[in-house]
N, C-alpha and C positions, 0 to 999 in steps of 0.2 A: 238727783241725776246729774245736774250741772257740776256739783262738787266731784262726783266720780269721774266725769269726763275730764275735768281739769287735772285730777290726780293722774289719770292715764296719760294725758298729754305731757305732763311734767316728767313722768318716767321715761316716755319716748324721747323727749328732748335731752334728758340726761344720759340716755343710752343704757338705762338700767333694765334688768330682766323683768318681764311681766309674770305675774302669778295669777292663773285663772281663778284659784281659790279666793284670792284677795278681793276679786270683783264679782264672784258668783252670787247670784241672788239666793236669799235664804230659802231653802227647801221646806215645804210643809205638806201635810196630809190634809186634803179637803175634808170638810165636816161630814159630807155624805159618805166618804170612804171610811172614816172612823166609825160611823154608824154601821156600815156594812160589815166591817171587821169585827165589831162587837157582836153582831148577829151571828157571824161565822164562828167566832169563838164559842158562843153558847151552843150553837148547833153541834160543833165538834165534840163538846163535852157529853153529848148524848147520842153520839153516832158510833156504830160498831164496825165501820168500814176497815179501819186499821187492824182490828182484831181478826176480821175475816181474812185479810190479806196475809198476815203472819201465820195464821192457822193453815192457810192453803200452802204457803211456801214450805213450812216445816213439815207438813204432813205429806204433800204430794211430791216434793222434791227431796227433803231431808238434808243430809250433809252435802256440802258443796265445795269440797276441796278443789282449789284451782287446778284445772287440767283433767279432772275426773269426769266420769259419766254424769255425776251429780251437777257439775259445772254446766255441761251441755244442756241438761234438763232445766237448770235454772234460767239459762238464757232464753230458751223457748218459752218457759213459764212467764218470764218478765215481759216478753214481747206480747204474748197473749193477754196478760193481765192489764198492761197499759191500754190496750185496745178495748178490753171489756169495761174498763173504767171510764171510757169516753174521751181519752186524750186525742187531740186532733192529728198529731203526727208522732210516729214511732220509728226510730232509726237506730243504727248501731255503729260502733267504731271497733275495728279489729284491735286486739291487744295480744301481742305475742310475748311469751316468757318461757324460761326453762321449766320443765315439768318435773316436779318432785313427787315421789310416790312413797307411801308407807304400806308395807306388806305384813310384817310381823315384828314382834319385839319381846324381849325377855331379859330379866335381870335377877341375879341371886347373890346372896352372901355365901361364900365357900368356907369350908373348914368346920370346926367344932360347933359353930353357931349358924350352920347353914340354914337358909330360909329364903323364900322368894321376896323380891322387891317389886313394889308397884311403881312402874316407870313408863315413860313414853318417849319416843325419839323426838328430838327437836327438828322442826322443819329446816331442810338444808343439810341435815346430817347425812354422811355417807353410811352405808351398811358395813357390817363387819362384826366379828366375834373377838372380843378381847377379854383378858382377865389379868388382874394385877392387884398390887397393894394400893389401898386408898390413902391419899394424902389430903387432909382436910384444911381448908382455908376459911377464915371467918370474914373475908372481904375480897372483893375483886382486886382492889389495890394491892393487897398482900400477894395475890397470885401474880399480878403483873410485875411485881418487884423481884421475883426469883430469877436466878441466872438462866440464860438460855441453855437448854439441854440438861438441866439439873434434875429433872423429874423423869428421866428416861425409864420407860417400862412401867410407870405408875399410872393410876387412874385418879384424876383430880376430882375432888368434891368441894364445891363452893357452897358454903352454908350461911346464907344471908336471908333472914326472915323479911318478908315484905310487909310493911306496916299498913294497917287499914286506915282509910281516910275518906271523908265524904267527897272531897274533890279528886280522889284517885291519884294523888301525887305519889303515893307509895309505889305505883307501877314503874316510875322512873328508876327506882332501885332494882326491882326484880327484872325488868326488861333489859337493863344494862348488863346484869349478870348473865342473862340468857344470850344476848347478842354478842357480847365481847369475851365472855369466859372461854369458850372452846378455842378461839384463836390464841388466847394467852396461854392456855394449857398446852396446845400444840407447840408453841414457841419454846415452852419449857421442856419439851421432849416427851410429854405424856402420851399414852396410847389410847386414852378414853377420858370422858368427862361426864360427870353427873352434877346436878345442882338441886338445891331446895327450890321449889317452884316459884314462879312469879304469880302467886296466888295467896289468898287469905283464909282458905277453908281448911279444916282438919277432918275431912271425911274420906280420906284415902283416895281422893280424886287426883288424877294426874293432869297437869296443865302443859299443853304443847305451845308452840309458837316458833317463830322464825329465828334462826341464829346466823352467824357468819364467822369467817375465819381470818379476816384481816391479812389475806395473802399468805397465810400459813397453810401447811398441809392439813386437809380436813381429817378429823378423827371422829369416831362414833361419839355422839353427844346425846344425852337424855336428861329429862327432868323427872325427879322423884315426886311422890306425893309428900305433903308436909309431914304426915305420920311416919313415912318411911325415912325421910330425912332425919327426923328425931331418932329413929331406931339406929340408923347408920352412924349418927353422931355419938350415940351411947356406946356402940360397938368399938368405934375408933378410939374413944376415950379409955376403953379397957385394954387396948393393945393392938398389935398388928392385925389388920382386917383386909381380907382379899374379897373382891367381888368379880362377877362375870357379867359382861354385857353382850347380848346377841341381838343385833339390829339388822333387819332386812328392809332397807329403804334406800332412797337416793334419787339422783336426777336421772331422767330417762328422756333425752331429746328435748324438743320444744313443743309448745302447744299454742294455738290461737283461740282465745276466747273473745268475748265482746263486752264493751260497755253498752248497756241498753238504755236508750234515752226516750222519754216521753215528753211531749210539748203541748201546751195549751196556747195557741197563737194569740198574741196581743192584738187588740183592736185598733190601737193608734200608733204604737211604736213596736212593731213585731220583731225588729232586729235588736231591741234592748231586752236583756234577759234577767230574770230573777231565778237563780239556780239553786235547787235543793238536791242534796246527794246523800247516798248511803252505799255500802258495798254489798254486792250480791253474793260473793263467795263466803265461805266459812271454813273453819277447820273441820276435820273429819270425825272427831270423837263424839260430838253431840249433833244436834240438828240446827245449830246456828240461830237460835231464837233471839237471844239478847245481843248476839254479835254475829251478824247485824240484821237479823230478820226484822226486829222491831224498828230499826231505822228505815229499812226498805218500806215497811208497812206504813209508817206514819208520814213519810214524805210522799209516797204514792197517794195516800188518802188525802193529804193536804191539797195536792193538785186537783184531785177528783172533786173535793168539796168546793174549791174555788171555781171549778168549771160549772158547778151547779148553781152558782149565783146568777141572779137575773141579769146583771151587767158584766160583760166580759172584761177581764183586766186589760189595761192599756198596754202594758208590756207583756212579753211572753213569759209564761211560767214553764221552766224546764226542770224535769226531775231526772237525775242520772243514777242508774243502778250500776255502780262501778265494778269492773272485773279485777280480781286478784289484788285486793288491798293487803291481805294478810302476809303475803310474801314479798312486799316491797312497793306498795302503791303503784303497781304497774298500770292499772286503768286510769288512775288519777294523773299519772305523768303523760299518758297519751292524750287525755282530755286537755290538760293544761297546755301542752305543746300546740294542740290544734286551735287553742284560743289565745295564744300569746299576743296576737295583734288585735284582739277584741276585748281587752281588759276593760276599756271604758264602756263597752256595750253591756258589761255585767253590772247591772244596777246594784245587786247585792247577792252574795253567796252564803250558803249555810249547809250544815251537814249534821247527821245524827249517827255517831259511831262511838258512844260511850255508854250504851245501854239505855233503854227507855225508862229509866228511873225518874222520879219526880224532878222536874226542872225547878231549881231554887234560885237561879240568878240569870240575868240577861245582860250581855255586853257585846263587845266586838270592836270593830274599827270602821270609821267613816270620816268623811270630810267635815271641816268646821261648818260648812254651809248646811250640813244635814243634822246638826245638833237638835234643832227644834223638832224635826220630823221623826227622828229616832226616839226622842222623848215621848212623842205622841204614840209611837208604836208601843213603847213600854207601858204607858198609861192604860192601854187596852188589855195587855196581858198581866198587869199587876194584880188584878183580882184572882189570878190563878195561884197566888202565893209566891210570886217571883220577885226577887230584889233587883235593883238596878245597879249595874257596875259598868258605866260607860267607858269606852276605850280600853277595856280589859277583855282578855280571852281570845281564843282562836276558833276558827270555823270548823276545826276537826279534820284530821286525815287528809283525804284528797282535796277538799275545798280549802284546806290550809295552804296548799300549793298555789291556788288562785289568790288567796289573801296575800300571800307572800309576794305576788306579782303586782299587787296594788288594788285588787278588787275589794270594795266595801263588803264587810262581813258581819253577819249576826252570829254571836256566840252564846249558846245555851249551856249552862252548867247543870249537869244531871247528877242526882244523888248516886254516887258510886260506892256507898258504904258496903254493899253486899255484892256488887258487880264482880269483883275479883275472887269471890267464892266460886263463881260459875265460869268465868272467862277462860275459853280454850279448853274446856273440860267435857267429859261425857255428860255432865249434868246441865249443859246449856240446852234446855228443852223448853217447849212451849209453856208448860205449867209454871215456869219461873217468871213469866211476864205478868205484871199487875195490870188488868184491863183499865182500871181507872187512871193509873199513871200514864198508860199509853194514850188515853183520850186527852189528858192534860197536855201531853207532848204535842199531839196532833193539833190541838186548839192553838197552842202558842206558835208553832211553825206556820200554820195556815194563816193566822191573823197577821203575823209579821210579813209573810210573803205577799199577801194581798195588799197591804199598805205600801210595801216597797214597790210593787208593780204599778200602783196608782198614785205614787207620790208626784206632787207638782214640783219637779226639779230633780237634780242629780243627788245621789248620796255620796258622791266624791270619788268614785272609782277612777283609777289612773295611776301611772307610775309614781307620781308625787306622793301618793298615799302610803307607799311603802315606808317612808321615813317617819310617818306619824304613828305606825303600828307599835304596840307594846312589844 
């Protein structure tokens, strides 16, 4: 202690900046908390609360496109479910955004090889009926390189397969084509846009998702199934190919949904928060089971199981069901803005938005003073078959915004090997969730959240942590 005081006095005398992290006491998890977390972990592995929640959401509410009737039903459902699960406080935040609607869609090959195409409008696409010759590109970069106006009257087809990967990194390829392709096609003068999907299945499922136009004139934009992308590529290789797109969709005013938030009030530091999140909305083609019903279920269940412990957590457990993630993190941005002056109050944040597949690694970002405590967290969840990747990974989606502002974050790597077979498709339904994997996820999130809430000391949240993040 005397040495620390001398160091502090020397820095003051020299006029040098002080670093709170440099003098922060080492954070640790008390032995009794580790024991409780181990018990909680084992209990979650044999608990079906998460399954009951996701079954309820996907059955009673179904698809939850932002701004739809399903969205409103989901908000009412979430408020009622938090209360039924015993949360101490349930509240909402208004989230207003442009309302995009899908009404009908059709595509076909014209001419001597006429046939229907399985496709779906991309979110944000305008409606319209267009027909023209297909120009195929094997990369987004190639499309972006063409001269402005050089594709006047044409329909662009970007044909880039998305690679399958356990860590889901292939989505970066597919999502880039989806988000940036239509704008590039419009700049080149095209009247329409189709793409190979941001997906890895070959079951003639269509994959929707949000797009954008980079300040270019919006043109009708759709995603084919992988099977139909194969077919269209073969036809183009044979010679001139014309297709027709007929999309009835587009923006229709604005809509106000809500973030729905449930809290278990902390017994000693109620203003300090351990925040868990997932998004309540889904696309309209399936019932949003893996994206993100499973995330809603396991985070709600984690809080519920913590509430049932004999000893109430010292810090508040907050579970957020975010509005409209799919069309631009709208709910996450509202929450992050509301908490911008309370980053230090967020002891740790975490989210589940990459499917409830088996968690195979645990990492994140935290202060140096928290290294021992986070290792203690890992030691509890290691028996779940999880590897340790300290100071790596992000909190996912909305909570990544909080992490980017300096909140300490837990990052769980989920096996996404098959996730993008189902992602944003009609096949995203309850039967695709593995109950055992869902229990493993719930156990990991619950145990880490409990230990973060009862840690003896800070995990390092604050603006300075931003520089330490990967």
